mmJSON file of the N, C-alpha and C atoms, coordinates in Angstrom:
{"data_MODEL":{"atom_site":{
"group_PDB":["ATOM","ATOM","ATOM","ATOM","ATOM","ATOM","ATOM","ATOM","ATOM","ATOM","ATOM","ATOM","ATOM","ATOM","ATOM","ATOM","ATOM","ATOM","ATOM","ATOM","ATOM","ATOM","ATOM","ATOM","ATOM","ATOM","ATOM","ATOM","ATOM","ATOM","ATOM","ATOM","ATOM","ATOM","ATOM","ATOM","ATOM","ATOM","ATOM","ATOM","ATOM","ATOM","ATOM","ATOM","ATOM","ATOM","ATOM","ATOM","ATOM","ATOM","ATOM","ATOM","ATOM","ATOM","ATOM","ATOM","ATOM","ATOM","ATOM","ATOM","ATOM","ATOM","ATOM","ATOM","ATOM","ATOM","ATOM","ATOM","ATOM","ATOM","ATOM","ATOM","ATOM","ATOM","ATOM","ATOM","ATOM","ATOM","ATOM","ATOM","ATOM","ATOM","ATOM","ATOM","ATOM","ATOM","ATOM","ATOM","ATOM","ATOM","ATOM","ATOM","ATOM","ATOM","ATOM","ATOM","ATOM","ATOM","ATOM","ATOM","ATOM","ATOM","ATOM","ATOM","ATOM","ATOM","ATOM","ATOM","ATOM","ATOM","ATOM","ATOM","ATOM","ATOM","ATOM","ATOM","ATOM","ATOM","ATOM","ATOM","ATOM","ATOM","ATOM","ATOM","ATOM","ATOM","ATOM","ATOM","ATOM","ATOM","ATOM","ATOM","ATOM","ATOM","ATOM","ATOM","ATOM","ATOM","ATOM","ATOM","ATOM","ATOM","ATOM","ATOM","ATOM","ATOM","ATOM","ATOM","ATOM","ATOM","ATOM","ATOM","ATOM","ATOM","ATOM","ATOM","ATOM","ATOM","ATOM","ATOM","ATOM","ATOM","ATOM","ATOM","ATOM","ATOM","ATOM","ATOM","ATOM","ATOM","ATOM","ATOM","ATOM","ATOM","ATOM","ATOM","ATOM","ATOM","ATOM","ATOM","ATOM","ATOM","ATOM","ATOM","ATOM","ATOM","ATOM","ATOM","ATOM","ATOM","ATOM","ATOM","ATOM","ATOM","ATOM","ATOM","ATOM","ATOM","ATOM","ATOM","ATOM"],
"id":[1,2,3,4,5,6,7,8,9,10,11,12,13,14,15,16,17,18,19,20,21,22,23,24,25,26,27,28,29,30,31,32,33,34,35,36,37,38,39,40,41,42,43,44,45,46,47,48,49,50,51,52,53,54,55,56,57,58,59,60,61,62,63,64,65,66,67,68,69,70,71,72,73,74,75,76,77,78,79,80,81,82,83,84,85,86,87,88,89,90,91,92,93,94,95,96,97,98,99,100,101,102,103,104,105,106,107,108,109,110,111,112,113,114,115,116,117,118,119,120,121,122,123,124,125,126,127,128,129,130,131,132,133,134,135,136,137,138,139,140,141,142,143,144,145,146,147,148,149,150,151,152,153,154,155,156,157,158,159,160,161,162,163,164,165,166,167,168,169,170,171,172,173,174,175,176,177,178,179,180,181,182,183,184,185,186,187,188,189,190,191,192,193,194,195,196,197,198,199,200,201],
"type_symbol":["N","C","C","N","C","C","N","C","C","N","C","C","N","C","C","N","C","C","N","C","C","N","C","C","N","C","C","N","C","C","N","C","C","N","C","C","N","C","C","N","C","C","N","C","C","N","C","C","N","C","C","N","C","C","N","C","C","N","C","C","N","C","C","N","C","C","N","C","C","N","C","C","N","C","C","N","C","C","N","C","C","N","C","C","N","C","C","N","C","C","N","C","C","N","C","C","N","C","C","N","C","C","N","C","C","N","C","C","N","C","C","N","C","C","N","C","C","N","C","C","N","C","C","N","C","C","N","C","C","N","C","C","N","C","C","N","C","C","N","C","C","N","C","C","N","C","C","N","C","C","N","C","C","N","C","C","N","C","C","N","C","C","N","C","C","N","C","C","N","C","C","N","C","C","N","C","C","N","C","C","N","C","C","N","C","C","N","C","C","N","C","C","N","C","C","N","C","C","N","C","C"],
"label_atom_id":["N","CA","C","N","CA","C","N","CA","C","N","CA","C","N","CA","C","N","CA","C","N","CA","C","N","CA","C","N","CA","C","N","CA","C","N","CA","C","N","CA","C","N","CA","C","N","CA","C","N","CA","C","N","CA","C","N","CA","C","N","CA","C","N","CA","C","N","CA","C","N","CA","C","N","CA","C","N","CA","C","N","CA","C","N","CA","C","N","CA","C","N","CA","C","N","CA","C","N","CA","C","N","CA","C","N","CA","C","N","CA","C","N","CA","C","N","CA","C","N","CA","C","N","CA","C","N","CA","C","N","CA","C","N","CA","C","N","CA","C","N","CA","C","N","CA","C","N","CA","C","N","CA","C","N","CA","C","N","CA","C","N","CA","C","N","CA","C","N","CA","C","N","CA","C","N","CA","C","N","CA","C","N","CA","C","N","CA","C","N","CA","C","N","CA","C","N","CA","C","N","CA","C","N","CA","C","N","CA","C","N","CA","C","N","CA","C","N","CA","C","N","CA","C","N","CA","C","N","CA","C","N","CA","C"],
"label_alt_id":[null,null,null,null,null,null,null,null,null,null,null,null,null,null,null,null,null,null,null,null,null,null,null,null,null,null,null,null,null,null,null,null,null,null,null,null,null,null,null,null,null,null,null,null,null,null,null,null,null,null,null,null,null,null,null,null,null,null,null,null,null,null,null,null,null,null,null,null,null,null,null,null,null,null,null,null,null,null,null,null,null,null,null,null,null,null,null,null,null,null,null,null,null,null,null,null,null,null,null,null,null,null,null,null,null,null,null,null,null,null,null,null,null,null,null,null,null,null,null,null,null,null,null,null,null,null,null,null,null,null,null,null,null,null,null,null,null,null,null,null,null,null,null,null,null,null,null,null,null,null,null,null,null,null,null,null,null,null,null,null,null,null,null,null,null,null,null,null,null,null,null,null,null,null,null,null,null,null,null,null,null,null,null,null,null,null,null,null,null,null,null,null,null,null,null,null,null,null,null,null,null],
"label_comp_id":["MET","MET","MET","PRO","PRO","PRO","LYS","LYS","LYS","LEU","LEU","LEU","LYS","LYS","LYS","THR","THR","THR","ARG","ARG","ARG","LYS","LYS","LYS","ALA","ALA","ALA","ALA","ALA","ALA","ALA","ALA","ALA","LYS","LYS","LYS","ARG","ARG","ARG","PHE","PHE","PHE","ARG","ARG","ARG","ALA","ALA","ALA","THR","THR","THR","GLY","GLY","GLY","SER","SER","SER","GLY","GLY","GLY","LYS","LYS","LYS","LYS","LYS","LYS","ILE","ILE","ILE","LEU","LEU","LEU","ARG","ARG","ARG","ARG","ARG","ARG","LYS","LYS","LYS","ALA","ALA","ALA","PHE","PHE","PHE","LYS","LYS","LYS","ASN","ASN","ASN","HIS","HIS","HIS","LEU","LEU","LEU","LEU","LEU","LEU","ASN","ASN","ASN","HIS","HIS","HIS","LYS","LYS","LYS","THR","THR","THR","SER","SER","SER","GLU","GLU","GLU","GLN","GLN","GLN","LYS","LYS","LYS","ARG","ARG","ARG","ARG","ARG","ARG","ARG","ARG","ARG","LEU","LEU","LEU","SER","SER","SER","ASN","ASN","ASN","LEU","LEU","LEU","ALA","ALA","ALA","LEU","LEU","LEU","VAL","VAL","VAL","ASP","ASP","ASP","GLU","GLU","GLU","ARG","ARG","ARG","ASP","ASP","ASP","GLU","GLU","GLU","LYS","LYS","LYS","GLU","GLU","GLU","VAL","VAL","VAL","ARG","ARG","ARG","LEU","LEU","LEU","MET","MET","MET","LEU","LEU","LEU","PRO","PRO","PRO","TYR","TYR","TYR","LEU","LEU","LEU"],
"label_asym_id":["A","A","A","A","A","A","A","A","A","A","A","A","A","A","A","A","A","A","A","A","A","A","A","A","A","A","A","A","A","A","A","A","A","A","A","A","A","A","A","A","A","A","A","A","A","A","A","A","A","A","A","A","A","A","A","A","A","A","A","A","A","A","A","A","A","A","A","A","A","A","A","A","A","A","A","A","A","A","A","A","A","A","A","A","A","A","A","A","A","A","A","A","A","A","A","A","A","A","A","A","A","A","A","A","A","A","A","A","A","A","A","A","A","A","A","A","A","A","A","A","A","A","A","A","A","A","A","A","A","A","A","A","A","A","A","A","A","A","A","A","A","A","A","A","A","A","A","A","A","A","A","A","A","A","A","A","A","A","A","A","A","A","A","A","A","A","A","A","A","A","A","A","A","A","A","A","A","A","A","A","A","A","A","A","A","A","A","A","A","A","A","A","A","A","A","A","A","A","A","A","A"],
"label_entity_id":["1","1","1","1","1","1","1","1","1","1","1","1","1","1","1","1","1","1","1","1","1","1","1","1","1","1","1","1","1","1","1","1","1","1","1","1","1","1","1","1","1","1","1","1","1","1","1","1","1","1","1","1","1","1","1","1","1","1","1","1","1","1","1","1","1","1","1","1","1","1","1","1","1","1","1","1","1","1","1","1","1","1","1","1","1","1","1","1","1","1","1","1","1","1","1","1","1","1","1","1","1","1","1","1","1","1","1","1","1","1","1","1","1","1","1","1","1","1","1","1","1","1","1","1","1","1","1","1","1","1","1","1","1","1","1","1","1","1","1","1","1","1","1","1","1","1","1","1","1","1","1","1","1","1","1","1","1","1","1","1","1","1","1","1","1","1","1","1","1","1","1","1","1","1","1","1","1","1","1","1","1","1","1","1","1","1","1","1","1","1","1","1","1","1","1","1","1","1","1","1","1"],
"label_seq_id":[1,1,1,2,2,2,3,3,3,4,4,4,5,5,5,6,6,6,7,7,7,8,8,8,9,9,9,10,10,10,11,11,11,12,12,12,13,13,13,14,14,14,15,15,15,16,16,16,17,17,17,18,18,18,19,19,19,20,20,20,21,21,21,22,22,22,23,23,23,24,24,24,25,25,25,26,26,26,27,27,27,28,28,28,29,29,29,30,30,30,31,31,31,32,32,32,33,33,33,34,34,34,35,35,35,36,36,36,37,37,37,38,38,38,39,39,39,40,40,40,41,41,41,42,42,42,43,43,43,44,44,44,45,45,45,46,46,46,47,47,47,48,48,48,49,49,49,50,50,50,51,51,51,52,52,52,53,53,53,54,54,54,55,55,55,56,56,56,57,57,57,58,58,58,59,59,59,60,60,60,61,61,61,62,62,62,63,63,63,64,64,64,65,65,65,66,66,66,67,67,67],
"pdbx_PDB_ins_code":[null,null,null,null,null,null,null,null,null,null,null,null,null,null,null,null,null,null,null,null,null,null,null,null,null,null,null,null,null,null,null,null,null,null,null,null,null,null,null,null,null,null,null,null,null,null,null,null,null,null,null,null,null,null,null,null,null,null,null,null,null,null,null,null,null,null,null,null,null,null,null,null,null,null,null,null,null,null,null,null,null,null,null,null,null,null,null,null,null,null,null,null,null,null,null,null,null,null,null,null,null,null,null,null,null,null,null,null,null,null,null,null,null,null,null,null,null,null,null,null,null,null,null,null,null,null,null,null,null,null,null,null,null,null,null,null,null,null,null,null,null,null,null,null,null,null,null,null,null,null,null,null,null,null,null,null,null,null,null,null,null,null,null,null,null,null,null,null,null,null,null,null,null,null,null,null,null,null,null,null,null,null,null,null,null,null,null,null,null,null,null,null,null,null,null,null,null,null,null,null,null],
"Cartn_x":[38.885,40.164,41.018,42.285,43.116,43.484,43.874,44.322,45.662,45.9,47.158,48.086,49.371,50.341,50.83,50.949,51.507,53.015,53.731,55.178,55.456,55.994,56.148,57.114,58.149,59.084,58.363,57.463,56.716,55.689,55.108,54.106,54.703,55.993,56.659,57.037,57.072,57.572,56.499,55.327,54.29,53.0,52.201,50.852,49.959,48.679,47.733,47.361,46.944,46.416,45.024,44.409,43.101,42.041,42.081,41.09,41.427,42.694,43.121,43.496,43.437,43.723,45.207,45.966,47.401,48.17,49.48,50.328,51.438,51.695,52.724,53.993,55.125,56.422,57.255,58.312,59.29,60.323,60.975,62.027,63.344,64.19,65.486,66.507,67.683,68.856,68.726,68.013,67.943,68.336,69.076,69.443,70.858,71.805,73.181,73.896,75.15,75.913,75.177,74.756,73.938,74.754,76.062,76.851,76.936,77.088,77.273,75.961,74.838,73.551,73.092,72.461,72.023,70.812,70.605,69.457,68.156,68.127,66.906,66.608,67.652,67.465,66.913,67.484,67.045,65.647,65.377,64.112,62.972,63.168,62.068,61.88,62.977,62.829,62.737,63.552,63.644,62.67,62.127,61.247,59.825,59.457,58.085,57.841,56.6,56.203,56.021,56.174,56.005,55.071,54.482,53.616,54.462,54.08,54.723,54.344,55.314,55.064,54.047,53.231,52.154,52.704,53.954,54.55,54.941,55.167,55.564,54.399,53.282,52.161,51.625,51.634,51.114,51.934,53.262,54.127,53.915,53.744,53.532,52.193,51.177,49.867,49.888,50.705,50.838,51.494,52.425,53.082,52.174,51.186,50.283,48.837,48.39,47.063,45.915,46.132,45.045,45.227,45.976,46.199,44.938],
"Cartn_y":[25.472,25.574,24.366,24.573,23.451,22.537,21.33,20.389,20.843,20.511,20.876,19.677,19.929,18.842,18.593,17.316,16.897,16.806,17.266,17.076,15.652,14.855,13.428,13.14,13.957,13.741,13.884,14.852,15.045,13.939,13.444,12.388,11.108,10.891,9.698,9.855,11.074,11.322,11.615,12.044,12.459,11.709,11.552,11.02,11.621,11.593,12.204,11.211,11.739,10.891,10.417,9.609,9.062,10.122,11.157,12.225,13.166,13.16,14.042,15.438,15.674,17.018,17.26,16.215,16.345,15.555,15.809,15.143,14.408,13.177,12.353,12.36,12.19,12.101,11.059,10.597,9.72,10.568,9.995,10.72,10.565,11.544,11.567,10.729,10.552,9.927,8.419,7.722,6.275,5.576,6.243,5.618,5.067,5.793,5.303,5.868,5.455,5.812,5.355,4.1,3.582,2.865,2.654,1.858,2.479,3.766,4.394,4.727,4.507,4.783,3.543,3.747,2.619,1.943,0.687,-0.062,0.613,1.115,1.773,3.009,3.753,4.958,4.595,3.574,3.185,2.588,1.763,1.031,1.889,2.542,3.247,4.658,5.402,6.828,7.142,6.487,6.877,6.128,5.006,4.222,4.77,5.522,6.011,7.135,7.232,8.361,9.593,10.744,11.993,12.895,13.838,14.804,15.936,16.423,17.599,18.789,19.624,20.773,21.706,22.316,23.167,24.345,24.771,25.869,25.44,24.133,23.629,23.025,22.868,22.152,22.857,24.165,24.91,24.613,24.6,24.319,22.909,21.94,20.561,20.423,21.091,21.01,21.641,22.664,23.244,22.262,21.449,20.464,19.286,19.033,17.895,18.389,18.919,19.535,18.54,17.269,16.285,15.372,15.79,14.965,14.885],
"Cartn_z":[-32.254,-31.587,-31.963,-32.305,-32.738,-31.579,-31.952,-30.945,-30.377,-29.126,-28.466,-28.44,-28.546,-28.528,-27.104,-26.786,-25.51,-25.635,-24.626,-24.605,-24.175,-25.093,-24.853,-23.713,-23.541,-22.437,-21.097,-21.006,-19.77,-19.574,-20.66,-20.55,-19.98,-20.227,-19.704,-18.239,-17.734,-16.386,-15.346,-15.778,-14.836,-15.102,-14.037,-14.194,-13.118,-13.357,-12.43,-11.341,-10.206,-9.148,-9.566,-8.743,-9.076,-9.271,-8.439,-8.567,-9.716,-10.145,-11.214,-10.76,-9.454,-8.956,-8.743,-8.464,-8.218,-9.279,-9.349,-10.329,-9.587,-9.994,-9.369,-10.205,-9.532,-10.188,-9.465,-10.125,-9.484,-8.773,-7.788,-7.095,-7.833,-7.678,-8.35,-7.583,-8.178,-7.561,-7.383,-8.268,-8.149,-9.446,-10.316,-11.583,-11.605,-11.065,-11.083,-9.859,-9.664,-8.461,-7.204,-7.212,-6.11,-5.049,-5.279,-4.344,-2.963,-2.882,-1.58,-0.882,-1.536,-0.912,-0.152,0.978,1.794,1.148,1.541,1.023,1.427,2.65,3.11,2.27,1.967,1.158,-0.215,-0.832,-2.175,-2.148,-1.152,-1.124,-0.595,0.538,1.19,0.694,0.638,0.373,-1.106,-1.916,-3.325,-4.228,-3.766,-4.63,-4.665,-3.656,-3.576,-4.582,-4.99,-5.829,-4.954,-5.547,-4.817,-5.616,-4.928,-5.598,-6.16,-7.313,-7.884,-7.012,-6.707,-5.856,-6.518,-5.697,-6.248,-7.047,-6.753,-7.509,-8.917,-9.124,-10.438,-11.211,-10.556,-11.161,-12.411,-12.418,-13.563,-14.818,-14.694,-15.833,-16.361,-15.434,-15.852,-16.578,-16.085,-16.745,-18.131,-18.339,-19.67,-20.629,-20.123,-20.975,-21.287,-20.404,-20.565,-20.595,-21.708,-21.743,-21.565,-21.825,-21.722,-20.536,-19.518,-18.335,-17.521],
"occupancy":[1.0,1.0,1.0,1.0,1.0,1.0,1.0,1.0,1.0,1.0,1.0,1.0,1.0,1.0,1.0,1.0,1.0,1.0,1.0,1.0,1.0,1.0,1.0,1.0,1.0,1.0,1.0,1.0,1.0,1.0,1.0,1.0,1.0,1.0,1.0,1.0,1.0,1.0,1.0,1.0,1.0,1.0,1.0,1.0,1.0,1.0,1.0,1.0,1.0,1.0,1.0,1.0,1.0,1.0,1.0,1.0,1.0,1.0,1.0,1.0,1.0,1.0,1.0,1.0,1.0,1.0,1.0,1.0,1.0,1.0,1.0,1.0,1.0,1.0,1.0,1.0,1.0,1.0,1.0,1.0,1.0,1.0,1.0,1.0,1.0,1.0,1.0,1.0,1.0,1.0,1.0,1.0,1.0,1.0,1.0,1.0,1.0,1.0,1.0,1.0,1.0,1.0,1.0,1.0,1.0,1.0,1.0,1.0,1.0,1.0,1.0,1.0,1.0,1.0,1.0,1.0,1.0,1.0,1.0,1.0,1.0,1.0,1.0,1.0,1.0,1.0,1.0,1.0,1.0,1.0,1.0,1.0,1.0,1.0,1.0,1.0,1.0,1.0,1.0,1.0,1.0,1.0,1.0,1.0,1.0,1.0,1.0,1.0,1.0,1.0,1.0,1.0,1.0,1.0,1.0,1.0,1.0,1.0,1.0,1.0,1.0,1.0,1.0,1.0,1.0,1.0,1.0,1.0,1.0,1.0,1.0,1.0,1.0,1.0,1.0,1.0,1.0,1.0,1.0,1.0,1.0,1.0,1.0,1.0,1.0,1.0,1.0,1.0,1.0,1.0,1.0,1.0,1.0,1.0,1.0,1.0,1.0,1.0,1.0,1.0,1.0],
"B_iso_or_equiv":[0.0,0.0,0.0,0.0,0.0,0.0,0.0,0.0,0.0,0.0,0.0,0.0,0.0,0.0,0.0,0.0,0.0,0.0,0.0,0.0,0.0,0.0,0.0,0.0,0.0,0.0,0.0,0.0,0.0,0.0,0.0,0.0,0.0,0.0,0.0,0.0,0.0,0.0,0.0,0.0,0.0,0.0,0.0,0.0,0.0,0.0,0.0,0.0,0.0,0.0,0.0,0.0,0.0,0.0,0.0,0.0,0.0,0.0,0.0,0.0,0.0,0.0,0.0,0.0,0.0,0.0,0.0,0.0,0.0,0.0,0.0,0.0,0.0,0.0,0.0,0.0,0.0,0.0,0.0,0.0,0.0,0.0,0.0,0.0,0.0,0.0,0.0,0.0,0.0,0.0,0.0,0.0,0.0,0.0,0.0,0.0,0.0,0.0,0.0,0.0,0.0,0.0,0.0,0.0,0.0,0.0,0.0,0.0,0.0,0.0,0.0,0.0,0.0,0.0,0.0,0.0,0.0,0.0,0.0,0.0,0.0,0.0,0.0,0.0,0.0,0.0,0.0,0.0,0.0,0.0,0.0,0.0,0.0,0.0,0.0,0.0,0.0,0.0,0.0,0.0,0.0,0.0,0.0,0.0,0.0,0.0,0.0,0.0,0.0,0.0,0.0,0.0,0.0,0.0,0.0,0.0,0.0,0.0,0.0,0.0,0.0,0.0,0.0,0.0,0.0,0.0,0.0,0.0,0.0,0.0,0.0,0.0,0.0,0.0,0.0,0.0,0.0,0.0,0.0,0.0,0.0,0.0,0.0,0.0,0.0,0.0,0.0,0.0,0.0,0.0,0.0,0.0,0.0,0.0,0.0,0.0,0.0,0.0,0.0,0.0,0.0],
"pdbx_formal_charge":[null,null,null,null,null,null,null,null,null,null,null,null,null,null,null,null,null,null,null,null,null,null,null,null,null,null,null,null,null,null,null,null,null,null,null,null,null,null,null,null,null,null,null,null,null,null,null,null,null,null,null,null,null,null,null,null,null,null,null,null,null,null,null,null,null,null,null,null,null,null,null,null,null,null,null,null,null,null,null,null,null,null,null,null,null,null,null,null,null,null,null,null,null,null,null,null,null,null,null,null,null,null,null,null,null,null,null,null,null,null,null,null,null,null,null,null,null,null,null,null,null,null,null,null,null,null,null,null,null,null,null,null,null,null,null,null,null,null,null,null,null,null,null,null,null,null,null,null,null,null,null,null,null,null,null,null,null,null,null,null,null,null,null,null,null,null,null,null,null,null,null,null,null,null,null,null,null,null,null,null,null,null,null,null,null,null,null,null,null,null,null,null,null,null,null,null,null,null,null,null,null],
"auth_seq_id":[1,1,1,2,2,2,3,3,3,4,4,4,5,5,5,6,6,6,7,7,7,8,8,8,9,9,9,10,10,10,11,11,11,12,12,12,13,13,13,14,14,14,15,15,15,16,16,16,17,17,17,18,18,18,19,19,19,20,20,20,21,21,21,22,22,22,23,23,23,24,24,24,25,25,25,26,26,26,27,27,27,28,28,28,29,29,29,30,30,30,31,31,31,32,32,32,33,33,33,34,34,34,35,35,35,36,36,36,37,37,37,38,38,38,39,39,39,40,40,40,41,41,41,42,42,42,43,43,43,44,44,44,45,45,45,46,46,46,47,47,47,48,48,48,49,49,49,50,50,50,51,51,51,52,52,52,53,53,53,54,54,54,55,55,55,56,56,56,57,57,57,58,58,58,59,59,59,60,60,60,61,61,61,62,62,62,63,63,63,64,64,64,65,65,65,66,66,66,67,67,67],
"auth_comp_id":["MET","MET","MET","PRO","PRO","PRO","LYS","LYS","LYS","LEU","LEU","LEU","LYS","LYS","LYS","THR","THR","THR","ARG","ARG","ARG","LYS","LYS","LYS","ALA","ALA","ALA","ALA","ALA","ALA","ALA","ALA","ALA","LYS","LYS","LYS","ARG","ARG","ARG","PHE","PHE","PHE","ARG","ARG","ARG","ALA","ALA","ALA","THR","THR","THR","GLY","GLY","GLY","SER","SER","SER","GLY","GLY","GLY","LYS","LYS","LYS","LYS","LYS","LYS","ILE","ILE","ILE","LEU","LEU","LEU","ARG","ARG","ARG","ARG","ARG","ARG","LYS","LYS","LYS","ALA","ALA","ALA","PHE","PHE","PHE","LYS","LYS","LYS","ASN","ASN","ASN","HIS","HIS","HIS","LEU","LEU","LEU","LEU","LEU","LEU","ASN","ASN","ASN","HIS","HIS","HIS","LYS","LYS","LYS","THR","THR","THR","SER","SER","SER","GLU","GLU","GLU","GLN","GLN","GLN","LYS","LYS","LYS","ARG","ARG","ARG","ARG","ARG","ARG","ARG","ARG","ARG","LEU","LEU","LEU","SER","SER","SER","ASN","ASN","ASN","LEU","LEU","LEU","ALA","ALA","ALA","LEU","LEU","LEU","VAL","VAL","VAL","ASP","ASP","ASP","GLU","GLU","GLU","ARG","ARG","ARG","ASP","ASP","ASP","GLU","GLU","GLU","LYS","LYS","LYS","GLU","GLU","GLU","VAL","VAL","VAL","ARG","ARG","ARG","LEU","LEU","LEU","MET","MET","MET","LEU","LEU","LEU","PRO","PRO","PRO","TYR","TYR","TYR","LEU","LEU","LEU"],
"auth_asym_id":["A","A","A","A","A","A","A","A","A","A","A","A","A","A","A","A","A","A","A","A","A","A","A","A","A","A","A","A","A","A","A","A","A","A","A","A","A","A","A","A","A","A","A","A","A","A","A","A","A","A","A","A","A","A","A","A","A","A","A","A","A","A","A","A","A","A","A","A","A","A","A","A","A","A","A","A","A","A","A","A","A","A","A","A","A","A","A","A","A","A","A","A","A","A","A","A","A","A","A","A","A","A","A","A","A","A","A","A","A","A","A","A","A","A","A","A","A","A","A","A","A","A","A","A","A","A","A","A","A","A","A","A","A","A","A","A","A","A","A","A","A","A","A","A","A","A","A","A","A","A","A","A","A","A","A","A","A","A","A","A","A","A","A","A","A","A","A","A","A","A","A","A","A","A","A","A","A","A","A","A","A","A","A","A","A","A","A","A","A","A","A","A","A","A","A","A","A","A","A","A","A"],
"auth_atom_id":["N","CA","C","N","CA","C","N","CA","C","N","CA","C","N","CA","C","N","CA","C","N","CA","C","N","CA","C","N","CA","C","N","CA","C","N","CA","C","N","CA","C","N","CA","C","N","CA","C","N","CA","C","N","CA","C","N","CA","C","N","CA","C","N","CA","C","N","CA","C","N","CA","C","N","CA","C","N","CA","C","N","CA","C","N","CA","C","N","CA","C","N","CA","C","N","CA","C","N","CA","C","N","CA","C","N","CA","C","N","CA","C","N","CA","C","N","CA","C","N","CA","C","N","CA","C","N","CA","C","N","CA","C","N","CA","C","N","CA","C","N","CA","C","N","CA","C","N","CA","C","N","CA","C","N","CA","C","N","CA","C","N","CA","C","N","CA","C","N","CA","C","N","CA","C","N","CA","C","N","CA","C","N","CA","C","N","CA","C","N","CA","C","N","CA","C","N","CA","C","N","CA","C","N","CA","C","N","CA","C","N","CA","C","N","CA","C","N","CA","C","N","CA","C","N","CA","C","N","CA","C","N","CA","C"],
"pdbx_PDB_model_num":[1,1,1,1,1,1,1,1,1,1,1,1,1,1,1,1,1,1,1,1,1,1,1,1,1,1,1,1,1,1,1,1,1,1,1,1,1,1,1,1,1,1,1,1,1,1,1,1,1,1,1,1,1,1,1,1,1,1,1,1,1,1,1,1,1,1,1,1,1,1,1,1,1,1,1,1,1,1,1,1,1,1,1,1,1,1,1,1,1,1,1,1,1,1,1,1,1,1,1,1,1,1,1,1,1,1,1,1,1,1,1,1,1,1,1,1,1,1,1,1,1,1,1,1,1,1,1,1,1,1,1,1,1,1,1,1,1,1,1,1,1,1,1,1,1,1,1,1,1,1,1,1,1,1,1,1,1,1,1,1,1,1,1,1,1,1,1,1,1,1,1,1,1,1,1,1,1,1,1,1,1,1,1,1,1,1,1,1,1,1,1,1,1,1,1,1,1,1,1,1,1]
}}}
């Protein structure tokens, strides 16, 4: 069976949890237009990692065959 290619854009955006059963992602809306957002929003809510939703997990795993 041939080797599978990893989608490099996805490899930069996702990583597995310690057990490898779930996939982590960064939260959106923290790159620009930050002036009107509160410090709490930027620090507490947007800085944390989040789990990829189970409905999207299959697509992410297809992009990252060796995750």
